[in-house]
C-alpha positions as CSV (number, residue, x, y, z in Angstrom):
1,M,-1.5,-23.3,11.2
2,S,-3.4,-23.0,7.7
3,A,-2.0,-24.6,4.2
4,V,0.4,-21.4,2.7
5,R,-1.1,-20.1,0.1
6,E,2.5,-19.1,-2.5
7,V,2.4,-16.1,-4.9
8,E,6.0,-15.8,-7.1
9,V,7.6,-12.3,-8.0
10,A,9.3,-13.0,-11.0
11,L,11.6,-10.0,-12.8
12,G,13.4,-12.1,-15.2
13,A,16.7,-14.2,-12.9
14,R,15.7,-12.1,-9.7
15,R,12.6,-13.6,-7.8
16,Y,10.8,-13.9,-4.0
17,P,7.9,-15.2,-2.5
18,I,4.6,-14.0,-1.1
19,H,3.4,-16.8,1.7
20,I,-0.5,-16.0,2.6
21,G,-1.6,-18.0,5.9
22,T,-1.9,-17.6,9.3
23,G,0.9,-18.5,12.1
24,L,3.5,-17.6,10.3
25,L,5.2,-15.3,12.3
26,D,5.3,-18.4,14.6
27,D,7.6,-20.3,12.0
28,A,10.8,-19.3,13.1
29,G,12.1,-22.0,10.1
30,R,10.9,-19.3,7.5
31,L,11.7,-16.7,9.0
32,R,15.0,-17.3,9.6
33,R,15.4,-18.6,5.6
34,F,16.0,-15.1,4.7
35,I,17.9,-13.4,6.7
36,G,21.2,-12.7,5.4
37,G,24.4,-12.8,7.5
38,K,24.6,-12.4,11.4
39,H,23.2,-8.5,11.8
40,V,18.9,-8.0,11.4
41,L,17.4,-4.8,12.3
42,V,13.3,-4.9,13.3
43,I,11.5,-1.9,12.9
44,T,7.8,-1.5,13.8
45,D,5.8,0.7,15.7
46,S,3.4,1.1,18.9
47,N,1.0,-0.5,18.0
48,V,2.3,-3.4,16.5
49,A,5.2,-3.9,19.0
50,P,3.5,-6.0,22.1
51,H,2.3,-8.3,20.1
52,Y,4.5,-9.5,17.7
53,L,7.8,-8.9,18.4
54,S,8.9,-11.0,20.6
55,K,8.1,-13.3,18.4
56,L,11.1,-11.8,15.7
57,S,13.1,-12.1,18.9
58,A,13.0,-15.8,19.4
59,A,13.1,-16.5,15.8
60,F,16.1,-14.7,15.4
61,D,18.3,-15.6,18.4
62,G,21.4,-16.3,18.7
63,L,21.9,-13.4,15.8
64,V,22.8,-9.6,16.0
65,Q,18.9,-7.8,17.1
66,R,18.7,-4.0,16.9
67,V,15.0,-2.7,17.2
68,L,13.9,0.1,15.8
69,I,10.6,0.9,17.3
70,L,8.5,4.3,15.6
71,P,5.5,5.7,15.7
72,P,2.4,5.4,14.4
73,G,1.0,6.6,11.6
74,E,2.0,8.5,8.1
75,Q,3.0,11.2,9.5
76,E,6.7,9.5,10.8
77,K,7.8,8.7,7.0
78,T,9.8,11.5,7.1
79,L,13.6,12.3,6.2
80,A,14.2,12.5,10.3
81,R,13.3,9.5,10.0
82,F,14.8,7.9,7.2
83,A,18.4,9.0,9.3
84,E,17.6,7.4,12.8
85,V,17.7,4.2,10.8
86,M,20.2,5.3,8.9
87,S,22.4,5.5,12.0
88,A,20.7,2.9,14.2
89,L,22.6,0.4,11.2
90,C,25.2,2.6,11.7
91,E,25.7,1.6,15.1
92,M,25.1,-2.1,15.3
93,G,28.1,-1.8,12.7
94,A,25.2,-3.8,9.9
95,S,27.4,-5.1,7.2
96,R,26.4,-6.1,3.7
97,D,24.6,-8.7,4.2
98,A,22.4,-7.2,7.1
99,T,18.6,-7.6,7.2
100,L,16.4,-4.9,7.9
101,I,12.6,-6.4,9.2
102,A,9.3,-4.5,8.5
103,L,7.0,-5.9,11.0
104,G,4.1,-3.5,10.5
105,G,2.0,-1.8,7.9
106,G,2.8,0.6,5.1
107,V,4.0,3.4,6.9
108,V,6.9,0.9,8.4
109,G,7.8,-1.3,5.1
110,D,8.0,2.3,3.1
111,L,10.8,3.5,5.3
112,T,12.2,0.2,5.6
113,G,12.4,-0.9,2.4
114,F,13.5,2.9,1.5
115,A,16.7,2.5,4.2
116,A,17.3,-0.9,2.6
117,A,18.2,0.2,-0.5
118,C,19.9,3.0,0.5
119,W,22.1,1.0,3.1
120,M,25.8,0.6,1.4
121,R,24.2,0.8,-1.4
122,G,21.4,-1.9,-1.0
123,V,21.0,-4.2,1.5
124,R,18.1,-6.8,1.7
125,F,15.2,-6.7,3.4
126,L,11.9,-8.8,4.6
127,Q,8.3,-8.1,4.2
128,L,6.1,-8.6,7.2
129,P,2.9,-7.0,7.1
130,T,0.4,-6.6,9.8
131,T,-2.3,-4.7,8.0
132,L,-4.2,-5.6,5.0
133,L,-3.4,-2.7,2.8
134,A,0.2,-3.8,3.5
135,M,-0.8,-7.6,2.4
136,V,-2.7,-6.8,-1.0
137,D,-0.2,-3.9,-2.0
138,S,2.4,-2.2,-0.4
139,S,4.8,-5.0,0.8
140,V,4.9,-6.1,-3.5
141,G,6.3,-4.5,-5.7
142,G,9.3,-3.5,-3.7
143,K,8.3,1.0,-4.2
144,T,9.8,2.3,-0.8
145,A,9.5,6.1,-0.2
146,V,9.4,8.5,2.7
147,D,7.5,11.4,2.6
148,L,7.9,15.4,2.4
149,P,5.6,18.3,3.3
150,A,4.7,18.9,-0.1
151,G,3.8,15.4,-1.4
152,K,3.7,11.8,-0.3
153,N,6.3,9.6,-1.4
154,L,8.7,11.7,-3.3
155,V,11.5,10.7,-2.4
156,G,12.4,6.9,-2.4
157,A,13.8,3.7,-5.2
158,F,12.7,0.5,-6.1
159,H,14.0,-2.0,-3.6
160,Q,12.8,-5.8,-4.3
161,P,11.9,-7.6,-0.8
162,S,13.6,-11.2,-0.3
163,A,10.0,-12.2,0.4
164,V,6.9,-11.6,1.8
165,I,5.3,-13.0,4.6
166,A,1.7,-12.1,5.5
167,D,0.2,-13.7,8.4
168,I,-3.5,-13.8,8.7
169,D,-3.4,-13.4,12.7
170,T,-2.2,-10.2,12.3
171,L,-5.6,-8.6,11.1
172,V,-6.9,-10.0,14.6
173,T,-5.2,-7.0,16.3
174,L,-6.3,-4.9,13.4
175,P,-8.1,-1.6,14.6
176,I,-12.3,-1.8,12.1
177,R,-10.7,1.6,10.8
178,E,-7.6,-0.1,9.5
179,L,-9.0,-3.2,8.6
180,H,-11.9,-0.7,6.0
181,A,-8.4,0.9,4.6
182,G,-7.0,-2.1,3.1
183,F,-10.6,-2.3,1.9
184,A,-10.1,-0.3,-0.4
185,E,-6.9,-1.4,-2.0
186,V,-8.2,-4.8,-2.2
187,I,-11.7,-3.2,-4.0
188,K,-9.1,-1.9,-6.6
189,Y,-7.9,-4.8,-8.3
190,G,-11.4,-5.5,-9.2
191,A,-12.2,-1.8,-10.4
192,L,-8.8,-1.2,-12.4
193,G,-8.9,-4.8,-13.9
194,D,-10.8,-7.7,-12.8
195,L,-14.7,-7.7,-13.5
196,H,-15.2,-11.3,-12.1
197,F,-13.5,-10.6,-9.2
198,F,-15.1,-7.0,-8.0
199,A,-18.7,-9.2,-8.3
200,W,-16.5,-11.6,-5.7
201,L,-16.1,-8.5,-3.7
202,E,-19.5,-8.2,-3.4
203,A,-20.9,-11.6,-2.9
204,N,-18.4,-12.2,0.1
205,A,-18.3,-8.7,1.5
206,D,-19.6,-10.1,4.8
207,A,-17.0,-12.8,5.2
208,L,-14.9,-10.4,4.5
209,L,-15.7,-8.2,6.7
210,A,-15.6,-10.8,9.7
211,K,-12.6,-11.6,9.2
212,D,-12.5,-15.1,7.9
213,A,-9.3,-16.4,7.0
214,E,-10.4,-18.7,4.6
215,I,-12.2,-15.6,2.3
216,I,-10.0,-13.6,3.6
217,G,-6.9,-15.1,2.2
218,Q,-8.5,-16.0,-0.6
219,A,-9.1,-12.3,-1.4
220,I,-5.7,-11.5,-0.4
221,E,-4.5,-14.4,-2.4
222,R,-5.8,-12.1,-5.3
223,C,-4.6,-9.2,-5.6
224,C,-1.5,-10.1,-4.8
225,R,-1.8,-12.2,-8.1
226,H,-3.0,-9.3,-9.9
227,K,-0.1,-6.8,-8.9
228,A,2.8,-9.9,-9.4
229,G,1.4,-10.0,-13.3
230,I,2.1,-5.9,-13.0
231,V,5.0,-5.1,-11.5
232,A,6.8,-8.7,-13.9
233,R,5.8,-7.3,-16.5
234,D,6.7,-3.3,-15.3
235,E,8.2,-3.0,-12.9
236,T,9.8,0.2,-12.8
237,E,6.5,2.0,-13.5
238,Q,6.7,2.9,-17.4
239,G,4.0,1.9,-18.1
240,E,1.3,-0.6,-18.0
241,R,2.1,-0.7,-13.2
242,A,0.4,3.4,-13.3
243,L,-2.6,1.6,-13.5
244,L,-2.6,0.6,-9.9
245,N,-1.9,4.1,-8.5
246,F,-6.2,4.4,-9.4
247,G,-7.6,6.6,-7.5
248,H,-4.2,7.6,-6.1
249,T,-4.0,11.0,-7.7
250,F,-6.7,12.1,-5.8
251,G,-6.2,10.5,-2.6
252,H,-2.4,11.6,-2.2
253,A,-3.7,15.2,-2.6
254,I,-6.1,14.6,-0.1
255,E,-3.8,12.6,2.5
256,V,-1.5,15.6,1.8
257,E,-3.7,18.6,2.2
258,A,-6.2,16.9,5.2
259,G,-2.5,16.5,6.8
260,F,-0.3,13.0,6.9
261,G,-2.9,10.5,9.9
262,S,-5.9,12.5,9.3
263,V,-7.0,10.8,6.9
264,L,-6.2,6.8,6.1
265,H,-4.1,6.0,2.7
266,G,-7.5,3.7,2.2
267,E,-9.6,6.3,2.9
268,A,-7.9,8.4,0.7
269,V,-7.7,5.7,-1.9
270,A,-11.4,5.3,-1.9
271,I,-12.4,8.6,-2.1
272,G,-10.4,9.1,-4.8
273,M,-11.6,6.4,-6.7
274,A,-14.8,7.4,-6.8
275,C,-13.7,11.3,-8.2
276,A,-11.5,8.9,-10.3
277,A,-14.9,7.1,-11.7
278,R,-17.3,10.0,-11.6
279,L,-15.0,12.5,-13.5
280,S,-14.5,9.3,-16.1
281,A,-18.8,9.5,-16.6
282,T,-18.8,13.4,-16.6
283,L,-16.0,12.9,-19.8
284,G,-18.6,10.1,-21.5
285,R,-15.3,7.8,-21.0
286,A,-16.9,4.8,-19.0
287,P,-21.3,4.7,-17.7
288,L,-22.4,6.5,-14.7
289,A,-24.3,2.8,-13.4
290,D,-20.3,1.5,-12.8
291,A,-19.4,4.4,-10.9
292,E,-22.4,4.1,-8.4
293,R,-22.0,0.1,-8.1
294,L,-18.8,0.8,-7.3
295,I,-19.6,3.8,-4.7
296,E,-22.0,1.6,-3.4
297,L,-19.9,-1.4,-2.6
298,L,-16.7,1.2,-1.3
299,T,-19.5,2.3,1.0
300,R,-20.0,-1.9,2.2
301,F,-17.0,-2.0,3.1
302,G,-17.1,1.4,5.6
303,L,-15.1,3.6,3.2
304,P,-16.1,7.6,2.8
305,T,-16.8,8.5,-0.9
306,K,-16.5,12.6,-0.8
307,V,-13.4,14.7,-0.4
308,P,-14.0,15.9,3.2
309,A,-15.3,19.3,3.9
310,G,-12.6,22.3,4.6
311,L,-10.4,21.2,1.6
312,D,-9.7,24.0,-1.8
313,A,-10.6,22.3,-4.6
314,T,-7.6,24.6,-6.2
315,R,-5.5,23.6,-3.2
316,L,-6.0,20.4,-4.2
317,L,-4.9,20.0,-7.6
318,A,-2.3,21.5,-7.0
319,A,-1.0,18.6,-5.0
320,M,-1.8,17.0,-7.9
321,R,0.9,18.5,-9.9
322,L,2.8,17.2,-7.6
323,D,2.4,13.6,-8.1
324,K,4.9,11.1,-9.2
325,K,2.8,10.4,-12.3
326,A,2.5,14.1,-13.4
327,I,4.5,15.0,-16.2
328,S,5.9,18.6,-17.0
329,G,3.4,19.5,-14.4
330,Q,0.5,18.4,-15.7
331,V,-2.0,15.7,-13.8
332,R,-1.9,12.0,-15.3
333,L,-5.1,10.1,-13.9
334,I,-6.1,7.0,-13.5
335,L,-9.8,6.7,-15.2
336,W,-11.9,4.2,-16.7
337,R,-14.0,3.1,-19.7
338,G,-15.8,1.4,-16.4
339,L,-15.1,-1.4,-13.9
340,G,-12.8,-3.2,-14.8
341,A,-11.1,-0.9,-17.7
342,A,-8.8,1.0,-16.1
343,E,-6.9,3.7,-18.6
344,I,-4.0,6.2,-18.3
345,I,-5.5,9.5,-19.3
346,D,-3.2,12.7,-20.4
347,G,-4.3,16.3,-20.8
348,I,-7.5,16.4,-18.5
349,A,-9.3,19.7,-18.4
350,D,-8.1,22.0,-14.7
351,L,-11.8,22.8,-15.1
352,D,-12.7,19.4,-15.2
353,V,-11.4,18.1,-12.4
354,L,-11.7,21.2,-10.3
355,N,-15.8,20.0,-11.1
356,T,-14.8,16.5,-9.5
357,L,-13.7,17.9,-6.6
358,S,-16.2,20.4,-5.6
359,L,-19.6,18.8,-6.8
360,N,-17.9,15.6,-5.0
361,A,-17.3,17.0,-1.4
362,V,-19.2,16.8,1.7
363,S,-21.1,20.1,2.7
364,E,-20.2,21.8,5.3
């Protein structure tokens, strides 16, 4: 086990830790520290379970355990799966001191967190992210939700975890496409508010892609510190926290229109950031050179930067109107003044958005 990096999320009197390191899923004492009562429900998926589920079963020996193994993929983050979790909690007789464990990526974490927020009006849950994307973003900050056919994360709640334990060893079994998708969220932190970190990513891209544990640990810690600071200042996204959605309004619409699962969340965010940067340049708000620098780094990490062929710009715009940042049906976008300087912008003309989507699409 390497030295453990620790980040604290401080929300007034409420606080919880983020632990980042290797061998953490083998540390039963660390895991049990965050369990409430005797009931433990582990939620995972069929890709993750064969690798890591046995570690949790041993760690929670002596407790009343139940496991719910879901098929993998964004298409499983539904109200129907939420109902399955509720039924499992009911069948095991889970009380208000029960603990839900999210073992997996963002889909598992979002679903588990939402279930924890709703069971008996709120019980504790523990985030054990096994993807890079979940480690740096979705496991931190208490956003929980499920999707509807009309859009992503439309049904949800803010419910903070008891802890986040990010075991870097789990990235060894992560498919390369999923790893690349996670780097989109890593790059996002540099793009929206930390130019020095963006330059660090450019300098360390090869080591990150090689899964160098020390370098990737540094990246995860830096992302978590950035997000923890923003969440501490704006837990329920009334202002500054919306900046963390840089690229997401475009990206969520692409996920919906392409069909959940066909474009990974991180891939969609990468495309969305490229669209936001290009639109900012078109509007004269930011240098085109900064957009090109962002696109170059995204490409270096194996990420797409153009809207997939066959997606209609008008339908994408309609999906963007359902984004949670929209006000009275008007699209609100996170654009930028350039690298490291994101901002919330209202009143962007539909035609400018449509032109951005059309001009930055893959040719059929």
